Structures are given as structure tokens and as C-alpha cells.
N, C-alpha and C positions, 0 to 999 in steps of 0.2 A: 503495500500500500503506500504513496506515495504521503508525501506533505502536508500537497493538498487534500486528501481521501482522510488523513488523521486529523488534520484541523475541521474538516467538516463535523467526523464523529462527534471529536470533544465538545462540540458546539450540540450536538444532539444530546449529548448526555449530559450537559449542562442544563438546557432548556428543558428535557424530562424531568430532571431532581426540583427544579424551579418549578413546575408545575405540580408538583407531589407535593412538595410545600406547602403550597399555596391553596392547595386542596386541602391538608391534612389541616390549614389553619383555619378554611373556609368551617371545616366539618365540626371543628371544637368550638369556632364561634359560634356555631347554627346550633350546638350540642345544647352550648351554656345558656342560647336564648331560649330555646325549648324548657331546659330547669327552670330558667328563672319565670317564665310563663306558666310554668304547673306551678311554683313555688306560690306566684299572685293567686291562682285560680284556688290552691287550697288557703291560702291566708283568707280570700274573699269568702269561701265556703264558713272559714270559722269566724269571720263577720255577722254573716247571716244567722248561725244558728247562733251565736252569742247575743243579737243584737233585735231577731224578728223572729224569734223563740216563737211555736203558737204548738197547745196543746189543747186538747177535749178532754172534760171531766165535768161529770153530773148531766152531761149532754149541751153543754155551755162550752166555747170557743175561749181560750182562755189566750190573750193576746196583747199588743200593746194597744191604747186607744179602747179597748172592749168594751160595748157598754153591759154593765152586769148589775145593774140596778135591782135591787131584792132578791137576787142571785140566789137560791138556795144550793149552799155549797158546804152543808156540814159534812166534816171528816174528809175533807178532800186534800189529795196530795197535790201540791201546786210548789214543792220546793223548787227553787231554781226561776221560774216562772216570771217572764217579762211582762208587767202591768202596767208599764210607763203610762201616764194619764187617762187610765183605765177607769169608768164610773163604776164603783161598787157601793155606791150611798145605800144605806138599807140591806144588804147583804146577810147572808148567817155563815158568817164563817165560824161556826162555832168548831175547836177542836181542830180545824184546818193545818195542814202545816204547809206553811209562809215563811221554811227557812230559808234564807238566800234569795228569796224573790226581789224582784226591782219594781218599787211601786211610788216611783218618784213620783209626785206631783199629781197620784192620783186622787179619787174624791170616795173615802171610806166614812162619808157622815152618817150619824146613826149604824153604822154596822156594829157587830155583833162577831167578837173573835174571843168570847171564853175559852180558855184553854187551850187557843191557840199558841201553833210553836212557830214566834218569826223570829230565831234568835238569824244573828246575821243579814236582818234584810233591811233593804234599804228605803226608807220611806220620809225620804228629803222630802220636804214640800209638799208634803200628803195631810190632805184636810181630813183630820180624825175628829173633830168636833162631834160632840155626843155619842161617839164610839164606844162599846164596852169591851173591855180586855179584861175583864176577871178572870185571876189563875194564867194570866198568860207569860206567856214565857218570852221577853223581848232583848235576852241576854245579846250584846254587841250591836245590836241594832242602832241605823242610823235614823234618829228622828230631828235630824239639824232643821230650825226653819219650819218645823211640821203645825198644822194649828191642832191643839187637843182640849182645845174650850170647852169644860161642862164632860169630858171625857172620864169614864169610871175604871180606872185602875187599880182596884181592889185587889191584892195579895198578887201583883204581877213582879215577877222578877225582872226588874232592872239594871241586871248586872252590866258596866261596862257599855250603859246605854247613853248615846248620842243626845242631847234635848239641846243643844245651843240654837238659843234665840229663839227654841219654840214658844209658841201661846200655848201656854198649861192652865190661862187663867178658870179659876173655876173647878180644875179637875179635883177628883178624888186618887189619893192615892196610899187610903188606908193600907194598915199591914204591909206593905211594898217591899222589896228588897231594892234599897240602893246603894248597893256596892257599889262606889268609884263611879257613879252615874252621875255626868257633865251636865251639869243646867245653867252653864256660864250665859248670864245675858239674858236667860227664859223670862217670860211674864209669866211668876205664879201669885199674882193677886185673886185674893180669896178663894187659892187649893186649900186641901185637907189634908193633911199628912200624919194624922193622928197613927202611932204606933208602927208608923214607918219605919225597918229595920237601915242599919251601918247608913244613918245620916254623915256622921259622924267624916263619913269615907267621901262623900259627895263632894262632887265642886257646886258650890255656889258664890261665885266670882259676878259680879256687876249684875245679878238676879233684879226685877221687878215685883215687888209686893210682897217679899218674904225676908223676914230674918233668923236664919238656921241660929 
């Protein structure tokens, strides 16, 4: 083979090597893009599951913004339910399990939650006026800014419960467990705390209408 032939062969090999490298780079780039897209879809799926959760119980559709006024949900299994902005006014939730449920901004005026499980529930900004929580467990629940005017929480467990800035005027907390409950800046005007337990461990900084 002459010098010209060897030079042509070298160029062909170099071109082939560059093409294969470019193809490999494109393949890796493609695979990386597919992987990223898959992860995005998975993340989107998790978002949907977390924030648009829908379930059915006792013949009612449980979801954000649900119209459940006067619903009969005695002993309902609603753990982790997403009920943001739902209307549960007058609903009967006696013995219901609402642990970890998100009830942010929901309306539970006149609702009955006797013996209910609301451990770790999010009740931020919720309307709970005139609601009945007798013997309910609200351990670590967040009721920041909630309206509990004239609500009944006799014998309720409020251990580590956040009630910062909540309206608790006229509320009944007789015999309630207030271990480390946070009432900072809450309104406790005309509230009744007869025989409430562990008052000394609760925080009443900046409260209105109550002198611990």
C-alpha cells in the first residue's frame, strides 16, 4: 500500500472513532434525559398523591374542598386525609381517626369529634367554633390561628398542641391535658380551664383574657 493509501485509511479510522464517540455521547445524553424525565414524572406522581388525595368512606368522597356538611362519619378511617378547605360544618365525626389529616382552612363549626383521634392533624386556620372535642386526642396537632370560640374540649388531650394566635374565647378546657400546650398570643377571654392538667408546663405568653 502506498503512502496515499495509508493516509486515506488513517483518516477513515479517525472519522470512524470520532463518529462512535459522538454516538456514545449522544446515547448517554439521551439516557440521562430519559432518566431525568422519569424522575420528573415520579415526582409529579408523588405530588399528585400527596396533595390531591381522594378517598371514599361511609359513601362520602373525602378530598380537598369536599362538601360534607352534616355528614355522618362516625368511626370513619380518615388518617392522612386531605380535607383542605372542606365544609364539615355539623358533621358527626365521633370516634373518627383523623391522625395526620390536613384540615387547613376547613369549616368544622358545630362538628362533633368526641373520642376523635387528631394526633398530628393540621387544623391551621380552621373554623372549629362550637365544635365538641370531648375526650379527643389532639396530641401535636397544629391549631395555629384556628377559631375555637365556644368549643368544648373537656378531657381532651392537648399535649404539645400548637394553639398560637387561636381564638379560644368561651372555650371549655375542663380536665384537659395541657402538657406543653402552646397558647402564645391566643385569645382565652371567658375560657374555662377548671381542673385542667399540667397548666404549669403550657405556654401562655402574650395571651388575651387569661392570667395563668
